[in-house]
C-alpha positions in Angstrom: 60.2 -21.5 1.3 62.6 -21.9 -1.6 61.6 -20.7 -5.1 61.1 -23.5 -7.6 62.8 -22.8 -10.9 61.9 -24.8 -14.0 64.9 -25.5 -16.3 64.3 -26.2 -20.0 64.9 -29.8 -21.0 68.3 -29.9 -22.8 67.2 -32.5 -25.3 64.3 -30.3 -26.5 66.7 -27.4 -27.0 69.1 -29.7 -28.9 66.3 -31.0 -31.1 65.1 -27.5 -31.9 68.6 -26.4 -32.9 68.9 -29.1 -35.6 67.5 -27.4 -38.7 65.9 -30.4 -40.5 64.3 -31.6 -37.3 63.0 -28.2 -36.3 61.6 -27.7 -39.8 59.8 -31.0 -39.7 58.3 -30.2 -36.3 57.1 -26.9 -37.5 55.5 -28.4 -40.7 53.9 -31.2 -38.7 52.6 -28.8 -36.1 51.1 -26.5 -38.7 49.4 -29.5 -40.5 47.9 -30.8 -37.3 46.4 -27.4 -36.5 45.0 -27.1 -40.0 43.5 -30.6 -39.7 42.1 -30.4 -36.2 41.3 -26.9 -35.2 40.6 -24.6 -38.1 37.1 -23.6 -39.4 37.9 -25.3 -42.7 38.1 -28.6 -40.9 34.6 -28.1 -39.4 33.2 -27.1 -42.8 34.6 -30.3 -44.3 33.0 -32.3 -41.5 29.6 -30.7 -42.1 29.9 -31.2 -45.9 30.7 -34.9 -45.4 27.7 -35.2 -43.0 25.3 -33.7 -45.5 26.7 -35.7 -48.4 26.4 -38.9 -46.4 22.7 -38.2 -45.8 22.1 -38.1 -49.5 24.3 -41.1 -50.4 23.4 -43.8 -48.0 25.6 -46.9 -48.4 28.3 -45.1 -50.4 31.6 -44.1 -49.0 31.8 -40.3 -49.1 35.3 -38.6 -49.1 36.5 -35.0 -49.7 
């Protein structure tokens, strides 16, 4: 049986070698992690939940 070797996609390597694009990808990735996965995001969700319980009918934003 022949070994299967995965080669990196050349377009991805080219995109990561372009400084402005790679910087934007890094910043966007960091922002997504902060917004979706960190404990601070969960705390914000809980605060909004409790605030909404006390302010029915109002739009509650943090």
